[in-house]
Each structure stands twice: as structure tokens, then as C-alpha cells.
C-alpha positions as a Python dict, from the first residue, in 0.01 Angstrom:
ca = {
    (1, 'X'): (0, 0, 0),
    (2, 'X'): (105, 262, 251),
    (3, 'X'): (-184, 319, 491),
    (4, 'X'): (-104, 691, 504),
    (5, 'X'): (-189, 722, 133),
    (6, 'X'): (-511, 517, 146),
    (7, 'X'): (-800, 742, 51),
    (8, 'X'): (-598, 1042, -57),
    (9, 'X'): (-653, 986, -430),
    (10, 'X'): (-1029, 972, -373),
    (11, 'X'): (-993, 1289, -167),
    (12, 'X'): (-824, 1468, -457),
    (13, 'X'): (-1089, 1335, -697),
    (14, 'X'): (-1369, 1466, -473),
    (15, 'X'): (-1197, 1804, -438),
    (16, 'X'): (-1211, 1837, -815),
    (17, 'X'): (-1568, 1714, -857),
    (18, 'X'): (-1693, 1910, -556),
    (19, 'X'): (-1539, 2228, -692),
    (20, 'X'): (-1709, 2158, -1025),
    (21, 'X'): (-2047, 2187, -854),
    (22, 'X'): (-1975, 2556, -794),
    (23, 'X'): (-1800, 2632, -1124),
    (24, 'X'): (-2049, 2451, -1352),
    (25, 'X'): (-2371, 2426, -1147),
    (26, 'X'): (-2614, 2458, -1438),
    (27, 'X'): (-2512, 2129, -1600),
    (28, 'X'): (-2552, 1949, -1266),
    (29, 'X'): (-2885, 2118, -1190),
    (30, 'X'): (-3026, 1943, -1496),
    (31, 'X'): (-2968, 1594, -1353),
    (32, 'X'): (-3117, 1655, -1009),
    (33, 'X'): (-3419, 1424, -981),
    (34, 'X'): (-3754, 1605, -978),
    (35, 'X'): (-3879, 1418, -672),
    (36, 'X'): (-3637, 1609, -449),
    (37, 'X'): (-3797, 1909, -278),
    (38, 'X'): (-3668, 2260, -335),
    (39, 'X'): (-3456, 2393, -614),
    (40, 'X'): (-3215, 2185, -816),
    (41, 'X'): (-2943, 2445, -753),
    (42, 'X'): (-2973, 2388, -377),
    (43, 'X'): (-2913, 2014, -429),
    (44, 'X'): (-2622, 2086, -664),
    (45, 'X'): (-2458, 2304, -402),
    (46, 'X'): (-2536, 2065, -115),
    (47, 'X'): (-2382, 1771, -298),
    (48, 'X'): (-2081, 1989, -385),
    (49, 'X'): (-2037, 2083, -19),
    (50, 'X'): (-2069, 1715, 77),
    (51, 'X'): (-1802, 1619, -176),
    (52, 'X'): (-1567, 1888, -48),
    (53, 'X'): (-1619, 1794, 319),
    (54, 'X'): (-1560, 1427, 240),
    (55, 'X'): (-1252, 1520, 38),
    (56, 'X'): (-1105, 1713, 329),
    (57, 'X'): (-1181, 1422, 562),
    (58, 'X'): (-1001, 1182, 328),
    (59, 'X'): (-699, 1411, 317),
    (60, 'X'): (-662, 1448, 694),
    (61, 'X'): (-390, 1258, 877),
    (62, 'X'): (-485, 911, 1001),
    (63, 'X'): (-407, 1026, 1353),
    (64, 'X'): (-706, 1262, 1353),
    (65, 'X'): (-996, 1088, 1520),
    (66, 'X'): (-1347, 1144, 1647),
    (67, 'X'): (-1441, 921, 1937),
    (68, 'X'): (-1150, 689, 1863),
    (69, 'X'): (-1246, 648, 1495),
    (70, 'X'): (-1028, 786, 1218),
    (71, 'X'): (-1188, 1083, 1042),
    (72, 'X'): (-1058, 934, 718),
    (73, 'X'): (-1259, 615, 782),
    (74, 'X'): (-1571, 821, 857),
    (75, 'X'): (-1513, 1014, 533),
    (76, 'X'): (-1476, 689, 336),
    (77, 'X'): (-1813, 568, 468),
    (78, 'X'): (-1960, 910, 383),
    (79, 'X'): (-1819, 884, 29),
    (80, 'X'): (-1982, 544, -18),
    (81, 'X'): (-2315, 683, 109),
    (82, 'X'): (-2286, 990, -115),
    (83, 'X'): (-2217, 776, -422),
    (84, 'X'): (-2532, 576, -344),
    (85, 'X'): (-2734, 893, -286),
    (86, 'X'): (-2639, 1054, -618),
    (87, 'X'): (-2696, 741, -828),
    (88, 'X'): (-3056, 849, -911),
    (89, 'X'): (-2909, 1160, -1077),
    (90, 'X'): (-2708, 936, -1310),
    (91, 'X'): (-3021, 737, -1391),
    (92, 'X'): (-3209, 1060, -1463),
    (93, 'X'): (-2927, 1175, -1690),
    (94, 'X'): (-2935, 847, -1886),
    (95, 'X'): (-3312, 875, -1931),
    (96, 'X'): (-3305, 1245, -2022),
    (97, 'X'): (-3020, 1201, -2271),
    (98, 'X'): (-3160, 893, -2448),
    (99, 'X'): (-3256, 1099, -2756),
    (100, 'X'): (-2938, 1304, -2779),
    (101, 'X'): (-2646, 1247, -3014),
    (102, 'X'): (-2467, 914, -2979),
    (103, 'X'): (-2166, 1054, -2790),
    (104, 'X'): (-2391, 1226, -2536),
    (105, 'X'): (-2585, 904, -2487),
    (106, 'X'): (-2258, 715, -2445),
    (107, 'X'): (-2145, 958, -2174),
    (108, 'X'): (-2478, 934, -1991),
    (109, 'X'): (-2494, 554, -2009),
    (110, 'X'): (-2126, 512, -1917),
    (111, 'X'): (-2184, 698, -1591),
    (112, 'X'): (-2411, 419, -1468),
    (113, 'X'): (-2150, 139, -1446),
    (114, 'X'): (-1871, 384, -1365),
    (115, 'X'): (-2058, 473, -1047),
    (116, 'X'): (-2002, 114, -934),
    (117, 'X'): (-1631, 183, -967),
    (118, 'X'): (-1677, 468, -720),
    (119, 'X'): (-1864, 237, -482),
    (120, 'X'): (-1575, -9, -504),
    (121, 'X'): (-1315, 266, -458),
    (122, 'X'): (-1481, 392, -138),
    (123, 'X'): (-1539, 39, -6),
    (124, 'X'): (-1177, -63, -70),
    (125, 'X'): (-1064, 240, 132),
    (126, 'X'): (-1297, 140, 415),
    (127, 'X'): (-1160, -216, 413),
    (128, 'X'): (-798, -98, 407),
    (129, 'X'): (-849, 147, 691),
    (130, 'X'): (-1031, -108, 906),
    (131, 'X'): (-740, -358, 885),
}
């Protein structure tokens, strides 16, 4: 794999999902865990901003560094941390949607293992960039 392309696909993915936080915030507000302080909309927007910032970091050239460390590597670590941080929202969605129609339940439950795919995606980028 060409090192220059490592992380770019995740960057594009996060551009799309981050943008979705601002286009469709209401649906994401509903899965914000209640234990978080403040309004759900604030958390929806904050996570959207985080996704967009990480996306931009993953799309920057490898030559761009902070303190000798590639910004893309920093962004990959941030993506992994973000995916961990938002996992409770997926759990909340699965619990809240347990009495909905089968297809809705399937979507909610499928998000739980799919999140592990995102963990793996970010971690594989980290490993590739550290080589």
C-alpha cells in the first residue's frame, strides 16, 4: 500500500459523517447518552467538528508535522479515541431501539460490531504510519 494514501479513505469517510452531524443533527441528538452534561445538540455538533478536524488531518500530506510527528498519525490516534468515545451512543441507540420494527433494531444492533471495524481501521492506519 502506498503510504501517501494511508488514512485518506478514513478521512473521506469522516468528512461525510462529520458533515451529517450538521445536516441531520436531530437523529444524532437522540443517541447522545443522558449522562453527558449540557444539551444533546451541543454534543452532536462537537462530535461533528471532531470528525471534520480528524478528517482534515487524515487528508493532509505526510510531510506536515507537529513536533516531528505526522499530523496524519496524530489524526489517526484521534480517530481511534473518537470511535471509543462515541461507542456509548451506539449502545444507547441499541437499547432505545429494542422495541422498534425489526429493520430498525437490526440497524441499531449492527452498529455495535461495526464500530469495532472502525477501531480496526484507525489502528491499521496508525500501524502503517508508524512503520
